[in-house]
C-alpha positions as CSV (number, residue, x, y, z in Angstrom):
1,M,117.1,203.5,-6.9
2,A,116.5,201.6,-10.0
3,V,115.1,198.1,-10.3
4,S,118.0,195.7,-10.5
5,A,118.8,193.8,-13.7
6,S,118.4,190.5,-11.8
7,I,114.8,191.4,-10.8
8,I,114.0,192.6,-14.4
9,S,115.4,189.3,-15.8
10,D,113.5,187.2,-13.3
11,I,110.2,188.9,-14.1
12,E,110.6,188.8,-17.8
13,R,111.5,185.1,-17.7
14,K,108.5,184.2,-15.4
15,L,106.0,186.3,-17.3
16,N,107.4,185.7,-20.7
17,A,107.0,189.5,-21.3
18,Q,109.2,192.5,-21.8
19,I,109.5,195.4,-19.4
20,K,109.4,198.6,-21.4
21,N,109.6,201.2,-18.7
22,V,110.1,201.6,-14.9
23,S,108.7,204.6,-13.0
24,P,109.4,205.2,-9.3
25,I,106.4,205.8,-7.0
26,S,106.8,207.7,-3.8
27,G,105.3,207.0,-0.4
28,G,107.0,203.8,0.9
29,D,109.0,204.0,4.1
30,I,110.3,200.4,3.9
31,N,110.2,199.4,0.2
32,Q,111.1,200.9,-3.1
33,A,107.9,201.1,-5.2
34,Y,107.6,201.3,-9.0
35,C,105.1,201.1,-11.9
36,L,106.3,198.6,-14.4
37,Q,105.1,199.1,-18.0
38,T,105.3,195.8,-19.8
39,T,104.1,194.1,-23.0
40,L,101.3,192.6,-20.9
41,G,100.3,195.9,-19.3
42,D,101.1,197.9,-16.2
43,F,102.0,196.4,-12.8
44,F,102.9,197.6,-9.4
45,I,106.1,196.3,-7.8
46,K,107.8,196.9,-4.5
47,I,111.3,195.8,-3.5
48,N,113.1,195.4,-0.3
49,S,116.0,193.7,1.4
50,L,115.6,190.0,1.9
51,H,118.2,190.1,4.7
52,K,116.5,192.9,6.6
53,F,112.9,191.7,6.1
54,P,112.9,187.9,5.6
55,G,109.6,186.6,4.5
56,M,107.9,190.0,4.5
57,F,106.4,189.7,1.0
58,K,105.5,186.1,1.4
59,S,103.5,187.0,4.6
60,E,101.9,189.9,2.7
61,E,100.9,187.6,-0.1
62,S,99.4,185.3,2.5
63,G,97.4,188.1,4.0
64,L,96.1,189.3,0.7
65,A,95.0,185.7,0.0
66,A,93.2,185.4,3.3
67,I,91.2,188.6,2.6
68,H,90.5,187.6,-1.0
69,K,89.2,184.2,0.2
70,T,86.4,185.9,2.1
71,N,84.9,187.2,-1.1
72,T,83.9,190.4,0.6
73,I,86.3,193.2,-0.3
74,A,88.8,193.6,-3.2
75,V,92.6,193.3,-2.9
76,P,95.2,193.6,-5.7
77,E,95.9,190.4,-7.4
78,V,99.4,189.0,-6.7
79,V,101.2,188.5,-10.0
80,L,104.6,187.4,-8.8
81,Q,106.6,187.1,-5.5
82,G,110.2,186.4,-5.8
83,D,113.7,186.6,-4.3
84,T,116.9,187.3,-6.2
85,G,120.2,187.6,-4.3
86,D,119.5,189.9,-1.3
87,E,116.4,191.4,-2.9
88,S,112.8,190.4,-2.5
89,Y,109.9,191.7,-4.6
90,L,106.2,191.6,-4.8
91,M,104.5,192.3,-8.1
92,L,100.8,193.2,-8.0
93,Q,97.9,194.2,-10.3
94,W,98.1,197.9,-11.2
95,I,95.1,199.8,-9.8
96,E,94.4,203.2,-11.2
97,A,93.5,205.3,-8.2
98,G,90.5,207.5,-8.3
99,Y,88.9,209.8,-5.7
100,G,86.8,208.7,-2.8
101,D,83.3,210.1,-2.1
102,A,80.4,209.2,0.3
103,I,79.4,206.3,-1.9
104,S,82.8,204.7,-1.9
105,S,83.2,205.3,1.8
106,Q,79.9,203.4,2.4
107,K,81.2,200.6,0.2
108,L,84.4,200.4,2.2
109,G,82.6,200.4,5.5
110,R,80.1,197.8,4.5
111,Q,82.6,195.5,2.8
112,L,85.0,195.7,5.8
113,A,82.1,194.7,8.1
114,L,81.4,191.7,5.9
115,M,85.1,190.8,6.0
116,H,85.0,191.0,9.8
117,R,82.3,188.3,9.8
118,D,84.9,185.8,8.6
119,T,85.9,184.0,11.7
120,A,88.3,181.3,13.1
121,A,88.5,179.0,16.1
122,Q,91.1,181.0,17.8
123,F,92.7,184.5,17.9
124,G,95.9,184.7,15.8
125,F,97.0,183.5,12.4
126,E,98.6,180.6,10.7
127,A,102.0,182.4,10.6
128,D,103.7,185.5,11.9
129,N,104.0,188.6,9.7
130,Y,105.0,192.2,9.9
131,M,103.5,195.5,11.3
132,G,105.4,198.1,9.3
133,S,109.0,196.8,9.4
134,L,108.6,195.1,12.8
135,H,108.0,191.4,13.3
136,Q,104.5,190.6,14.5
137,S,103.8,187.4,16.4
138,N,100.5,185.6,15.7
139,N,100.6,182.7,18.1
140,R,97.0,181.5,18.7
141,H,95.0,182.1,21.9
142,N,91.5,181.3,23.0
143,S,90.8,184.9,24.1
144,W,91.4,188.3,22.6
145,A,92.6,189.6,26.0
146,R,95.5,187.0,26.1
147,F,96.3,187.5,22.5
148,F,96.4,191.3,22.7
149,I,98.5,191.2,25.9
150,E,101.0,188.4,24.9
151,E,101.3,188.9,21.1
152,R,100.7,192.6,20.7
153,L,101.5,194.7,23.8
154,Q,104.2,192.8,25.7
155,P,106.6,192.5,22.7
156,M,106.2,196.2,21.9
157,V,106.6,197.3,25.5
158,K,109.8,195.3,25.9
159,M,111.2,196.8,22.7
160,A,110.3,200.3,23.8
161,V,112.0,199.7,27.2
162,D,115.1,198.4,25.5
163,K,115.1,201.5,23.3
164,R,114.7,203.6,26.6
165,E,111.4,205.0,25.4
166,L,109.5,203.5,28.3
167,T,110.6,203.1,32.0
168,Q,110.0,200.6,34.7
169,T,107.1,202.8,35.9
170,D,105.5,202.3,32.5
171,I,106.0,198.6,32.8
172,H,104.2,198.6,36.1
173,Q,101.3,200.6,34.6
174,F,101.0,198.1,31.7
175,D,101.0,195.3,34.2
176,Q,98.0,197.0,35.8
177,L,96.3,197.2,32.4
178,Y,96.9,193.5,31.8
179,K,95.0,192.6,35.0
180,K,92.1,194.8,34.1
181,L,91.9,194.1,30.4
182,P,89.4,191.2,30.4
183,G,86.9,193.4,32.2
184,L,87.2,196.3,29.9
185,F,85.3,194.7,26.9
186,T,83.1,191.8,25.9
187,E,84.7,189.0,24.0
188,E,83.5,188.3,20.5
189,P,84.4,185.6,18.0
190,P,87.6,186.2,16.2
191,A,87.3,188.4,13.1
192,L,89.7,188.5,10.2
193,L,91.5,191.8,10.6
194,H,93.4,193.8,8.1
195,G,95.6,194.7,11.0
196,D,97.1,198.0,9.8
197,F,94.0,199.7,8.7
198,W,94.9,203.4,8.4
199,G,94.0,205.8,5.7
200,G,97.0,205.0,3.6
201,N,96.2,201.3,3.3
202,Y,93.2,201.3,1.1
203,L,92.6,202.5,-2.4
204,I,89.6,203.7,-4.3
205,D,89.8,203.0,-8.0
206,T,88.4,205.2,-10.8
207,S,85.1,203.3,-10.6
208,G,84.7,203.9,-6.9
209,K,85.7,200.3,-5.9
210,P,87.6,200.0,-2.6
211,Y,90.8,197.9,-2.4
212,L,92.7,196.9,0.8
213,I,96.5,197.0,0.5
214,D,99.5,196.3,2.8
215,P,97.7,194.0,5.3
216,A,99.1,192.7,8.6
217,V,96.4,190.2,9.1
218,S,95.3,188.1,12.1
219,Y,92.0,187.0,13.6
220,G,91.2,189.4,16.4
221,N,88.7,191.8,17.9
222,R,87.2,193.8,15.0
223,E,87.3,197.0,17.1
224,F,91.0,196.9,16.6
225,D,90.7,197.7,12.9
226,I,88.1,200.4,13.6
227,A,90.4,202.0,16.2
228,M,93.2,202.4,13.8
229,T,91.0,204.4,11.4
230,T,90.9,207.1,14.0
231,L,94.7,207.5,14.3
232,F,95.7,209.3,11.1
233,G,92.4,210.3,9.4
234,G,91.2,209.2,6.0
235,F,87.7,208.0,7.0
236,D,84.4,209.9,7.1
237,R,81.1,209.5,8.8
238,A,79.6,207.5,5.9
239,F,82.2,204.8,6.5
240,Y,81.3,204.3,10.2
241,E,77.5,204.5,9.5
242,A,77.7,201.9,6.8
243,Y,79.9,199.6,8.9
244,N,77.5,199.8,11.8
245,Q,74.5,199.2,9.6
246,E,76.0,196.0,8.3
247,F,77.6,194.7,11.5
248,P,76.9,196.8,14.5
249,L,79.7,197.4,17.0
250,R,79.1,196.6,20.6
251,P,78.0,199.5,22.9
252,G,80.9,201.6,24.2
253,W,83.1,200.9,21.3
254,Q,84.1,204.5,21.0
255,Q,85.5,204.5,24.5
256,R,87.7,201.5,23.7
257,L,89.4,202.9,20.7
258,K,92.3,204.4,22.7
259,L,92.8,201.0,24.3
260,W,93.3,199.1,21.0
261,N,95.4,201.9,19.6
262,L,98.0,201.3,22.3
263,Y,99.5,198.7,20.0
264,P,100.0,200.8,16.8
265,L,101.2,203.7,18.9
266,L,103.8,201.5,20.5
267,V,104.8,200.3,17.1
268,H,105.3,203.9,16.1
269,V,107.3,204.5,19.3
270,N,109.6,201.7,18.3
271,L,109.9,202.9,14.7
272,F,110.0,206.6,15.1
273,G,110.8,207.4,18.7
274,S,109.6,209.7,21.4
275,M,107.2,211.8,19.3
276,Y,104.6,209.0,19.9
277,T,105.6,208.1,23.5
278,R,103.5,210.7,25.1
279,Q,100.3,209.7,23.2
280,A,100.9,206.1,24.1
281,K,101.2,207.0,27.8
282,E,98.1,209.1,27.6
283,N,96.1,206.3,26.1
284,L,97.4,203.9,28.8
285,S,96.5,206.3,31.6
286,A,92.9,206.3,30.5
287,F,92.5,202.6,31.4
288,I,94.4,202.2,34.7
């Protein structure tokens, strides 16, 4: 799929630049992604349906801004965000990807820990956003337990039941978890979370500098971000050691990873179906 003439015209007008070449980039499940070569240099752009995903790129821009404001870890600079017809686009600084090593992993772990020190009065965020292609509610709560139950688990459980991926028995088991949840961990002050922190959502540039991309931010329990690093790989021992040196996790954090991963697993159940249902149920059974 090519970049539409209306988007090209919009970008050239706003940047006062000429687009010389457009190269598609693979890897996006929701968006079409491209490298734009312009008279001002190279940029990254992703495009999707404004009708299907209203406000997605505006919320991503807000999340990138929240991370940038902490002055702890790099994010790509937002160049433009615009809508033309039924298309929405987000244009970002082009980052030349390099190769990670132990030193870049240490930087990533240390800088994420510093980002997690950014706090707020309540759990949640100033606006809702997206987790993948699914709406993510960020209503504020005074405890992580209530936020995790009401804004994370319950909406995904209901959706999974509606899709017939979970049953009434599963609902009963989740209700058991909700009652036990406050006693399964110790509350901490809210931390700014990336929110979708798996191995595909960070970059290491050619100088070894880490960048966070594709955030789904909220203020939450920082173990949530750490838990997601264990789902699909992409993080090594140096990352965890550096994180814990900078901002030690509370004792028992390893045992709670499956608890927090219930949410991304339920998201995957609702996006991709039953291949993730069994894993979600196994994680649930460990805590009831």
